[in-house]
C-alpha positions in Angstrom: 24.5 20.0 1.3 23.2 19.2 -2.2 20.9 21.9 -3.6 19.0 19.4 -5.7 19.0 16.0 -4.0 17.7 13.1 -6.0 14.9 11.9 -3.7 13.0 8.7 -4.0 9.3 8.2 -3.4 10.2 6.8 0.0 12.1 10.0 0.7 8.9 12.0 0.0 6.8 9.6 2.1 9.1 10.3 5.1 9.0 14.1 4.3 5.2 13.8 4.3 5.1 12.2 7.7 7.6 14.9 9.0 5.3 17.6 7.7 2.6 16.4 10.2 4.9 16.4 13.3 8.4 15.5 14.4 9.1 11.8 14.8 11.8 9.5 16.0 13.0 6.8 13.5 11.2 4.2 15.6 7.9 6.2 15.4 8.5 6.7 11.6 8.9 3.0 11.1 5.6 2.4 13.1 3.7 5.0 11.0 5.1 3.6 7.7 3.9 0.1 8.7 0.6 1.2 10.2 -0.6 3.8 7.7 1.6 4.0 4.6 2.5 0.3 4.6 -0.7 -0.5 2.8 0.1 1.7 -0.1 3.9 2.0 0.0 5.5 -1.0 1.8 9.2 -0.7 2.5 11.8 -2.5 4.5 12.4 -1.0 7.9 16.1 -0.6 7.1 15.2 1.9 4.3 13.0 3.8 6.7 15.8 4.2 9.2 18.2 5.5 6.6 15.9 8.0 4.9 15.7 10.6 7.7 19.5 10.8 7.8 19.6 11.4 4.1 17.0 14.2 4.4 19.1 15.8 7.1 22.2 15.7 4.9 20.3 17.5 2.2 18.9 20.1 4.6 15.3 19.0 4.2 15.0 17.8 7.8 16.8 18.4 11.1 17.8 16.0 13.8 17.6 16.7 17.6 18.9 14.4 20.3 16.5 13.9 23.2 16.5 11.9 26.3 13.6 9.6 27.2 14.4 8.7 30.8 18.0 7.5 30.5 17.7 6.5 26.9 18.7 8.9 24.1 16.8 9.1 20.9 16.9 11.2 17.8 13.8 13.1 16.7 13.5 14.4 13.2 11.6 17.5 12.0 11.0 18.9 8.6 12.7 22.2 7.6 11.3 25.0 5.5 13.3 23.7 2.5 11.8 20.3 3.2 8.3 21.7 3.0 9.1 23.4 -0.2 10.5 20.2 -1.7 7.5 18.2 -0.6 5.2 20.8 -2.2 7.1 20.6 -5.4 6.7 16.9 -5.5 3.0 17.1 -4.8 2.5 19.4 -7.8 3.5 16.7 -10.3 1.2 13.7 -10.7 3.0 10.5 -9.6 3.2 7.2 -11.4 0.3 4.8 -11.4 0.0 1.6 -9.4 2.5 -1.3 -9.9 0.9 -4.7 -9.4 3.1 -7.2 -7.6 1.2 -10.4 -6.6 2.9 -13.7 -6.1 -0.5 -15.5 -5.8 -1.6 -14.1 -9.2 1.7 -15.3 -10.7 1.1 -18.8 -9.3 -2.4 -18.8 -11.0 -0.7 -17.7 -14.2 1.3 -20.9 -14.2 -1.5 -23.1 -12.8 -1.0 -25.9 -15.4 2.1 -27.0 -13.5 0.2 -27.5 -10.3 -3.0 -29.4 -9.3 -6.4 -27.7 -9.1 -6.2 -28.2 -5.3 -3.0 -26.2 -5.2 -4.6 -23.4 -7.2 -7.7 -23.5 -5.0 -5.4 -23.1 -2.0 -3.7 -20.1 -3.6 -7.1 -18.5 -4.3 -8.3 -19.1 -0.7 -5.0 -17.5 0.5 -5.7 -14.5 -1.7 -9.1 -14.1 -0.2 -7.8 -14.5 3.3 -5.2 -11.8 2.6 -7.9 -9.4 1.5 -10.0 -10.1 4.6 -7.0 -9.7 6.9 -5.8 -6.5 5.3 -9.3 -5.0 5.4 -9.6 -5.6 9.1 -7.2 -2.7 9.8 -8.8 -0.7 7.1 -12.3 -1.2 8.5 -11.1 -0.4 12.1 -9.6 2.9 10.9 -12.7 3.8 8.9 -14.9 3.2 12.0 -12.6 5.3 14.2 -13.0 8.3 11.9 -16.7 7.7 11.4 -17.0 7.9 15.2 -14.8 11.1 15.3 -12.0 9.2 17.1 -9.3 9.0 14.4 -5.8 10.1 15.4 -5.6 12.8 12.7 -9.1 14.4 12.4 -7.7 17.4 10.6 -6.7 15.0 7.8 -10.0 13.2 7.5 -10.7 14.5 3.9 -7.6 13.0 2.3 -7.7 9.9 4.4 -11.2 9.2 3.2 -9.9 9.2 -0.4 -7.1 6.7 0.3 -9.3 4.6 2.6 -12.0 4.2 -0.1 -9.3 3.1 -2.6 -8.1 0.4 -0.2 -11.6 -0.6 0.6 -12.5 -1.2 -3.0 -9.1 -2.9 -3.7 -9.5 -5.4 -1.0 -13.0 -6.1 -2.0 -11.9 -6.6 -5.6 -9.4 -9.2 -4.5 -11.9 -11.0 -2.4 -14.6 -11.0 -5.1 -12.1 -12.2 -7.7 -10.9 -15.0 -5.5 -14.4 -16.3 -4.9 -15.2 -16.1 -8.7 -12.0 -17.8 -9.7 -12.4 -20.6 -7.1 -15.9 -21.4 -8.5 -14.3 -22.0 -11.9 -11.3 -23.9 -10.6 -13.5 -26.3 -8.7 -14.7 -27.6 -12.1 -11.3 -27.9 -13.7 -10.3 -31.3 -15.2 -7.1 -32.9 -14.0 -5.4 -31.8 -17.3 -5.9 -28.1 -17.5 -5.4 -28.2 -21.2 -8.8 -29.9 -21.4 -10.6 -27.1 -19.5 -13.5 -25.6 -21.4 -14.0 -21.9 -21.2 -17.4 -20.8 -22.3 -17.8 -18.0 -24.8 -20.0 -16.1 -22.3 -17.1 -16.0 -19.9 -14.9 -14.2 -22.4 -17.8 -12.0 -23.4 -18.3 -11.0 -19.7 -14.5 -10.2 -19.4 -14.7 -8.1 -22.6 -17.8 -6.3 -21.3 -16.0 -5.5 -18.0 -12.9 -4.3 -19.8 -14.9 -1.9 -21.9 -15.7 0.3 -18.8 -13.4 3.1 -20.1 -15.3 3.3 -23.4 -18.8 3.6 -21.9 
């Protein structure tokens, strides 16, 4: 076993889930999709490999169980795994990395029609609305005292508020941008951008200097 394994952020995400309770790989994949998928989306193939990696490094242990006639492997965190997770949590992580195909399409809008760009903006708003449905349902569950992890309500509130504001930003931006695009000329090079629009963008960007 390696004494100092090079873990990825996904490794720590799995360790974090194992710190809550033991899980099978199928359950881990479900949890990654349901809860962490909104802030750390990863392919299921990676999720299925990570627990085995943690076991090799002595940070988790595997136990074969039978569910009826079907065998399954359940993973649990070890004391070394808890120590390693705590070490990771002591160091602030990296900031968000924005990856948005729709925003990239808007960036090159001159190669498309305004109708194409409007469709992209509507899709962005639809994405925000759809993603927020699960976020809203989770918030209402915890508000009613029915969340699955009531002992974790404090930290879940912080993450939920971030997601709430993020989805709302995307929806509000999509609406604002669509209002502008609806008035674009056929040749985007001829679009007129008012000085007040840039002034408002500068004003909003100055929030950190207020």
